[in-house]
N, C-alpha and C positions, 0 to 999 in steps of 0.2 A: 350399407354395402355388406354383403353377406360373404364369408370366407369359411373356407374348408380344406384341411388338408389331408389328402388319403396317403394314405400312406404308400559263429561257423569255428567254428573250431577245426584248426589246422593241426596237422601230423607232424611231429617235428621230424627234423632231419633224418633219415636213417631207418624208419620206423619200416620201410617196406624190406627190409634185410637184405641178406646176400644175395636172393634171386635176384633183387634190382640191379644189384651190380653186374650180373651176368648177362644181362638181357638191355634191349632197346626199346624203348615204345614211341609210337610215331601217333601225333595228333593232329587230327585236320579241325580246323574250326571254319564253320560257314557261317556268313551272317549276310543274310537278304535284306538290303536298305532301299527303301523306295523314296522318292522325291517328298513323300507326304511324311515320313516316319523320322525320328532321330532317335540317336543312341543314348536316351535320356531317361530318368522314370517321367511318370506325367499322373495327376490326379484327375479322376474322372467322377462319375457317378455310379455308385454300387449296385443299384437297382432303381426301376423305372419308377417315378413319384409324379402324383399328379395334384393339382391345385384346381379348386372350384370356386369362382367368384362370381357375383351378379353384383352389375352396379349400373344405375339408371336404365333396368328392365332387361338391360343386354347381359348374356351368360357367356362367361368366359372358363373355357376346360383347358388347361396348361397340363401338357406331359412332356416330361423331360425323362432323357434317359442316353445311357452311353451307348455308340454306335465306333466302331473299330475302322469301318471304310465307308465312302460312298455307296458301293451297293446296300449295305446295312443301313444306311440312311434312307436311301428309297424304298426299303421294304418297310421301315419302322413308320415312314410317311404313310405308306398304300394301308398299314393296318389300323393306325388311329383316327386316319381324316375322315370325318363324317359329311357326306353329300348331301345330307339334309340341312346342314348348318349353313349359315351365310359366308364365312369364310375360313379359311383353314390356313393360317399364316406360320411361317417356319423360319427356322436359320438353326446351323449346324457349323461346328468347327473341327477339323482335323488335322493337327499340325499347324501348317502356315496356309492352310486352304480353308474357304468358307463359302457357303452361297445362303442366300435368303430368299424370301418370297412374301410380298404383301398379299396376294392372292385376292385381289379386287379391290383392297381398302386403298385409299389415296396414296400414292407414292411416297416412300419414305417412312411411313407412320407406323408399319407393323414389322415387317422383316428384319430392316435395321434395327430398328430398338431391341429385337429378340436379338441377335446378334450381339449387339453391345453388351447386354446382359450376361450372355455366354462371355464373352471376353473379359469383361470386369469382375467375373468371378475367378478367372482363372484356370478354370477346368479345361479340359482338354478331350477331344473325340468324344464329344457331347451334343445331340440334339434337342430342341425345343420347339413344339408344335403348339400354338394357342388356336383352338378352335372357338368361333364365335357365333353365337346364336343373337341377332340383332333384335331389339325388345322395342323400335319403333323412335328412341330418342337418340340422336346423333350427337356425338361425343366432341366431335371438331378436331381440327388435327392435331392441336396440343394433346386434347384429350385421350386421343388415340395412342399417339406416343407414348404418354405417362402409362397408359392400362398395360397396352404390349409389352413396354419394356419394363415396366414396375412390376407386373404379375410373372414373367419370366423369371424375374430378379428373385422374387420372393418364392416362387418355386426353385430356383438353383440352391437357393439359402436354406433350404429346409429339408434338400435332397441328401440323404446318407453318401459318403465319397470314399474312395480308396484309392491307395497308391498302386500303382503298375509298372511294373519293371520289365522292359522288353527283356523275351527270352531269347538266347542262342544255340542253334543246335551244333553240338560238338561231337565227333568220331574220334575215337582213340583206337589204335590198332596195337595191340599188347601180346606178349607170348602167353600161351596157355597156363603157366606155372606161375604168372602174377595175376590172374583174373580175380582170386577173392582178395587179393592185397588191394587193388585197384578198387573194387567194389567198396570195398571197407571206406576208402578214403574220399572216393566222390560223393558219398552219400553225407558226408558232413557239410557239403556245399548246398544241400536242398535243392538237388537234382531232379529233373522229373521226365517222365516218359524212357524211360532207361528200357534198351533193346541190346541183345547180343547176337552177331552173326558168325558163324564160323566159316562160310564161304566167301572168304575173303581170297583165294586163290594163292596163300603164301602158308608154307607149310611150317606148321605149330604156331600159326598167328590168328588171332582170334579179331575180333573189332567190337566195341563197345561205344552205343550212341547214346546220346540224353542230351536234354535242354537245360540251361542253368541261367538264372538270372545276369543282365547284359553286365553288370558292377561286379560279378563273382567271376567272370571270364579272366583276367589277368591274376588273380589270386589263385585259382585254380590250376592256371598254366605255370605260375613259379612253384607253386606247393608241389607238383609232379615232377618238376626240374631238379629241384633239390633233392627229390627222396629216389630221383634214377640217375646215377653217376654216368650211364652211358649220357651220348648226347639224345636229345629229345627233340623233334623237328616240327616245327608247327606251319600249318600251312592256314593261312586266312583269306576271305575272299569279304573286303569289307566295302 
């Protein structure tokens, strides 16, 4: 058998100064949650990984990648499948949802073993496609299960992984004189996609929007509450 692998720091209470004591900030958080996703971190593949194996004259090409949703899974399958191959078997897992296909192999000998490899790996939002070029020697049902499941598992084992934290969009309405202090504060939380909008329809008020890791939402809210002596109103759509 031949095998080839291709490769926070928080501000202390009172740091916003006297300006904060004279003003009121309104924070609106919006969290879009689908049935497929959860408010928790997950581990997935960092980048696409390929494994090439030859056994009993059959060539197997295993390609694994991270997929955020079902549409991405379909696009990935269309991209890597080879119509010249005898079989393009696959499986993916997105949260609690999964799908798999034997693509012409005996029922239960390809798609399900590939999915089992994904499930066992504890990775999420992952798809594995195994492309087979038949070499003339049959492997039998047991041999196919071992090949598809084993090769998928080997590919995932060698794939670099990363921890993904769901992002939450947040909008803060704040008086003009607190913009600088607020910008200074929120950047301690590793916020991204920061934007500002002066067209709030409220005199002397601007809005700052950004996204932040889900597990930082409570901390950033509590910190702003502490630093603003006036009432802070939170609106959440969870």
